N, C-alpha and C positions, 0 to 999 in steps of 0.2 A: 471208252467205247471198245467193244470187242472187235476182232478182225472179221467176224461173221455177222451178217445182218440177214434176217429172213426176208423172203420176197414180199410177204404180206405187209411187213413193216415198211419196206421200201416203197411199195405201191401206195400205201396209205399216206406216207410223207409226200410223194409226188402228186397225189390227187388233191392235197391241200394247198399246193403252190399255184399261184396264178400263172398264166402263160408267159408273161414277161419274165418273172423270176425263174421259171423253169428254163426258158431259152438262155438266160444269162448264165445259169448254173451249168447247163450243158456246154455252152461255149467255153466256160472256165475249165471244165473237165477235159474238153477236147484239147485246149491249149496246153494243159498240164501233161496230158498223155503224150503229146507231141514233143515236149521240150524238157521234161524233168525225169529224173530217175525215180524208181518206185518208192524208196525210203523217203524222199522229199515229199512225194504226193501223200503218203501215209501221214507224215508229220503235219502237213497242211490240213488234212481232213480232221485229224485229232484236235488241232488248234482251233479250227472253225467250229467243231462240234462242242467244244468247251465254252465257247462264247455265247451259246444260245441257251 
């Protein structure tokens, strides 16, 4: 996954998620941003994107 994602791709992914999944994802992002350094967050995103 590249470091850049265009907004239309992001909005498309978000529109396909149901409300519960979206809320869970946003909660995870919020927790990560409040507690971890940027490199760790990037590693988590890469790991999660490879599992799908």
